[in-house]
C-alpha positions as CSV (number, residue, x, y, z in Angstrom):
1,X,144.8,-126.0,46.7
2,X,148.2,-126.8,45.2
3,X,148.5,-129.7,42.8
4,X,150.0,-132.8,44.2
5,X,153.3,-133.7,42.4
6,X,153.3,-137.0,40.5
7,X,155.8,-139.1,42.5
8,X,157.4,-142.3,41.3
9,X,155.3,-144.6,43.6
10,X,152.1,-142.8,42.5
11,X,153.1,-143.1,38.8
12,X,153.7,-146.8,39.2
13,X,150.4,-147.2,41.0
14,X,148.6,-145.3,38.2
15,X,150.2,-147.4,35.5
16,X,149.3,-150.6,37.3
17,X,145.7,-149.4,37.7
18,X,145.4,-148.4,34.0
19,X,146.9,-151.8,33.0
20,X,144.2,-153.7,34.9
21,X,141.4,-151.4,33.7
22,X,142.5,-151.4,30.0
23,X,143.7,-155.0,29.6
24,X,140.2,-156.5,29.0
25,X,139.6,-154.0,26.3
26,X,142.9,-154.7,24.7
27,X,142.3,-158.5,24.8
28,X,138.8,-158.1,23.3
29,X,140.1,-155.9,20.4
30,X,143.0,-158.3,19.7
31,X,140.6,-161.3,19.8
32,X,138.3,-159.6,17.4
33,X,141.0,-159.3,14.7
34,X,142.4,-162.8,15.2
35,X,141.7,-165.6,12.6
36,X,140.0,-168.7,14.0
37,X,143.3,-170.6,14.1
38,X,144.6,-168.1,16.8
39,X,141.5,-168.2,19.1
40,X,142.6,-171.1,21.2
41,X,146.3,-171.1,20.5
42,X,148.6,-172.4,23.3
43,X,150.5,-170.4,24.4
44,X,148.1,-167.5,23.8
45,X,148.8,-165.1,21.0
46,X,148.7,-161.6,22.3
47,X,148.9,-159.7,19.0
48,X,147.9,-161.6,15.8
49,X,150.6,-161.7,13.2
50,X,148.0,-161.7,10.4
51,X,145.1,-159.6,11.6
52,X,141.8,-160.0,9.8
53,X,138.3,-158.5,9.8
54,X,136.6,-161.8,9.1
55,X,135.0,-161.8,12.5
56,X,133.3,-158.5,11.9
57,X,132.3,-159.7,8.4
58,X,130.7,-162.7,10.0
59,X,128.4,-160.5,12.1
60,X,126.6,-159.6,8.9
61,X,127.6,-162.6,6.7
62,X,127.2,-165.9,8.6
63,X,129.2,-167.8,5.9
64,X,132.3,-165.6,6.1
65,X,134.1,-168.0,8.4
66,X,133.7,-170.8,5.9
67,X,137.1,-169.9,4.3
68,X,138.7,-171.2,7.6
69,X,136.5,-174.3,7.7
70,X,134.5,-172.9,10.7
71,X,130.7,-173.1,10.9
72,X,128.1,-172.7,13.6
73,X,126.9,-169.1,12.8
74,X,123.3,-169.5,12.0
75,X,122.3,-165.9,11.3
76,X,123.6,-162.4,11.1
77,X,123.7,-160.1,14.1
78,X,121.8,-157.3,12.3
79,X,118.6,-158.0,14.2
80,X,120.4,-157.9,17.5
81,X,122.1,-154.5,16.7
82,X,118.8,-153.0,15.6
83,X,116.9,-154.4,18.6
84,X,119.4,-153.0,21.1
85,X,119.4,-149.6,19.4
86,X,115.7,-149.4,19.3
87,X,114.9,-150.7,22.8
88,X,117.8,-148.7,24.4
89,X,117.2,-145.3,22.8
90,X,113.4,-145.4,23.3
91,X,113.6,-146.8,26.9
92,X,116.3,-144.3,27.9
93,X,114.3,-141.4,26.6
94,X,111.2,-142.5,28.4
95,X,113.0,-143.3,31.6
96,X,114.9,-140.0,31.8
97,X,111.8,-138.0,30.7
98,X,109.5,-139.6,33.3
99,X,112.3,-139.5,35.9
100,X,112.8,-135.8,35.3
101,X,109.1,-135.0,35.8
102,X,109.0,-137.2,39.0
103,X,112.2,-135.6,40.3
104,X,110.9,-132.1,40.0
105,X,107.6,-133.1,41.5
106,X,109.3,-134.7,44.5
107,X,111.9,-132.1,45.0
108,X,109.8,-129.0,44.6
109,X,106.3,-130.1,45.6
110,X,106.8,-133.2,47.8
111,X,104.6,-135.2,45.4
112,X,103.3,-138.3,47.1
113,X,104.7,-137.4,50.5
114,X,108.1,-138.0,52.1
115,X,107.9,-141.8,51.6
116,X,107.7,-141.5,47.8
117,X,111.4,-141.5,47.0
118,X,111.9,-144.7,49.2
119,X,108.9,-146.4,47.6
120,X,110.4,-145.6,44.1
121,X,113.8,-146.9,45.1
122,X,112.3,-150.1,46.6
123,X,111.6,-151.2,43.0
124,X,115.4,-151.9,42.7
125,X,115.6,-153.8,46.0
126,X,114.4,-157.1,44.5
127,X,116.9,-159.3,42.6
128,X,116.1,-159.2,38.9
129,X,115.8,-163.0,38.8
130,X,113.0,-162.8,41.5
131,X,110.8,-160.6,39.3
132,X,111.7,-162.0,35.9
133,X,109.2,-164.9,36.0
134,X,106.2,-162.8,37.2
135,X,106.9,-160.3,34.3
136,X,107.0,-163.2,31.8
137,X,103.7,-164.5,33.1
138,X,102.1,-161.0,33.0
139,X,103.5,-160.1,29.6
140,X,102.4,-163.5,28.2
141,X,98.9,-162.9,29.4
142,X,98.6,-159.4,27.8
143,X,100.4,-160.3,24.6
144,X,103.6,-158.3,25.2
145,X,106.0,-161.2,25.3
146,X,108.6,-161.3,22.5
147,X,107.8,-157.7,21.4
148,X,109.8,-154.5,21.5
149,X,106.9,-152.8,23.4
150,X,107.3,-155.3,26.3
151,X,111.1,-155.1,26.3
152,X,111.0,-151.3,26.3
153,X,108.4,-151.3,29.1
154,X,110.6,-153.5,31.3
155,X,113.7,-151.4,30.6
156,X,111.8,-148.3,31.7
157,X,110.5,-150.0,34.8
158,X,113.9,-151.2,36.0
159,X,115.8,-148.0,35.3
160,X,113.2,-145.4,36.4
161,X,114.2,-145.5,40.1
162,X,117.8,-144.7,39.2
163,X,116.8,-141.8,36.9
164,X,114.4,-140.4,39.4
165,X,116.9,-140.5,42.3
166,X,119.8,-139.1,40.3
167,X,117.8,-136.3,38.8
168,X,116.2,-135.4,42.1
169,X,119.7,-134.8,43.6
170,X,120.5,-132.4,40.8
171,X,117.2,-130.6,41.1
172,X,117.7,-130.3,44.9
173,X,120.9,-128.4,44.3
174,X,119.1,-125.7,42.2
175,X,118.0,-122.8,44.5
176,X,114.2,-122.3,44.5
177,X,114.8,-118.6,44.3
178,X,115.8,-118.7,40.6
179,X,112.5,-120.4,39.7
180,X,110.5,-117.9,41.9
181,X,112.3,-115.0,40.2
182,X,111.3,-116.4,36.8
183,X,107.7,-116.7,37.9
184,X,107.7,-113.1,39.2
185,X,108.8,-112.1,35.7
186,X,105.6,-113.7,34.4
187,X,106.5,-117.3,33.7
188,X,104.2,-120.2,34.7
189,X,105.6,-122.9,36.9
190,X,106.0,-125.2,34.0
191,X,107.9,-122.6,31.9
192,X,110.1,-121.8,34.9
193,X,111.1,-125.4,35.1
194,X,111.6,-125.7,31.3
195,X,113.6,-122.5,30.9
196,X,115.4,-122.3,34.3
197,X,115.6,-125.6,36.2
198,X,116.4,-127.9,33.3
199,X,119.2,-125.8,31.7
200,X,120.8,-125.5,35.2
201,X,120.9,-129.3,35.6
202,X,122.1,-129.9,32.0
203,X,125.3,-131.6,33.2
204,X,123.4,-133.9,35.5
205,X,120.8,-134.6,32.8
206,X,123.5,-135.7,30.4
207,X,125.2,-137.9,33.1
208,X,122.0,-139.5,34.0
209,X,121.1,-140.2,30.4
210,X,124.4,-141.9,29.7
211,X,124.1,-144.0,32.9
212,X,120.6,-145.2,32.0
213,X,121.7,-145.8,28.4
214,X,124.5,-148.1,29.7
215,X,122.1,-150.0,32.0
216,X,119.7,-150.6,29.1
217,X,122.3,-151.3,26.5
218,X,124.0,-154.0,28.6
219,X,120.8,-155.6,30.2
220,X,120.8,-159.4,29.6
221,X,118.4,-161.2,31.9
222,X,115.1,-159.6,31.0
223,X,116.1,-159.4,27.3
224,X,116.7,-163.2,27.4
225,X,113.5,-164.2,29.1
226,X,111.3,-161.8,27.1
227,X,112.7,-162.6,23.7
228,X,112.2,-165.7,21.6
229,X,112.2,-165.3,17.8
230,X,110.8,-161.8,16.9
231,X,113.3,-159.7,18.9
232,X,116.9,-159.9,20.0
233,X,119.5,-157.7,21.7
234,X,123.3,-157.7,21.5
235,X,123.8,-159.3,25.0
236,X,121.5,-162.2,24.0
237,X,123.3,-162.6,20.7
238,X,126.6,-162.7,22.5
239,X,125.4,-165.7,24.5
240,X,124.3,-167.5,21.4
241,X,127.8,-167.5,19.9
242,X,128.4,-170.6,22.1
243,X,127.3,-173.4,19.8
244,X,127.2,-177.1,20.0
245,X,128.9,-177.6,16.6
246,X,131.7,-175.0,16.7
247,X,132.2,-174.4,20.4
248,X,132.6,-170.9,21.5
249,X,133.1,-168.5,18.6
250,X,135.5,-166.3,20.5
251,X,136.5,-164.0,17.6
252,X,132.9,-163.3,16.6
253,X,131.9,-162.7,20.2
254,X,134.8,-160.2,20.5
255,X,133.9,-158.5,17.3
256,X,130.3,-157.9,18.4
257,X,131.6,-156.8,21.8
258,X,133.7,-154.2,20.1
259,X,130.7,-152.9,18.2
260,X,128.7,-152.9,21.4
261,X,131.3,-150.7,23.1
262,X,131.4,-148.1,20.3
263,X,128.1,-146.3,21.0
264,X,129.1,-145.9,24.7
265,X,132.6,-144.7,23.8
266,X,131.3,-142.2,21.3
267,X,128.5,-140.9,23.5
268,X,130.9,-140.6,26.5
269,X,133.4,-138.6,24.4
270,X,130.8,-136.3,22.9
271,X,129.4,-135.3,26.3
272,X,132.5,-135.6,28.4
273,X,132.3,-132.0,29.5
274,X,128.7,-132.3,30.6
275,X,129.5,-135.7,32.2
276,X,132.3,-134.3,34.3
277,X,129.9,-131.5,35.5
278,X,127.2,-134.0,36.2
279,X,129.3,-136.4,38.2
280,X,130.6,-133.6,40.4
281,X,127.3,-131.6,40.6
282,X,126.4,-130.9,44.2
283,X,129.8,-132.0,45.5
284,X,130.3,-128.6,47.1
285,X,127.3,-127.9,49.4
286,X,126.1,-124.4,50.1
């Protein structure tokens, strides 16, 4: 199929779409390097004339804004960064691992019957706010409130339906014959899946992992209701930068938001080839 030439109207539309998509990122980055005197300037200052890294410094040194006479930062964001990394990495690994096993079982062996995929997906049909309170009551009873174990458990529970359904679609697109050929050569069923099925869905596996990582990394509601003093995540810390004494610490919020975007941008760049394969896997049906 010949490539469609880039016409002037199409180019204008493309520039307009990119502007809308990239403007929030531009504004966050600019706000992150603004001094406090420019946060609420009227008219707004698009690009600071004197950029500073004091907002990033404040994330790890709460007194850094003192040179501008601004207070209100009670503690460093180190705990939030550590909490997000720990909970997200562990929960993503567990969710994708369990989802992969479930996807193979459902796709190849009809595990649980035909209704199983719908039952699994039904876990995402309830609004998060409707199930947050029951989880708080249950976790308080069994001693998992305000712990990384409880936070990881809820992250796995809310993302497992997505990982199972996404990976199932990729497994469905792998012909059964290649696994049967491996078993004829002497492999067990498990080894056939490990050495044949999983490598063939590598692109989909990377795409699913990144998708689940993004969901866990940006989750706010459950992290808020399940954390008190012992644990904290970046989304919860971002909300805490609205203080009664200093108002909204826009620059510090933006600095933490920039740090929060970095793992996603780096991961997306490193696996972009696999991501492109994963997002288009199965687009052409046999």
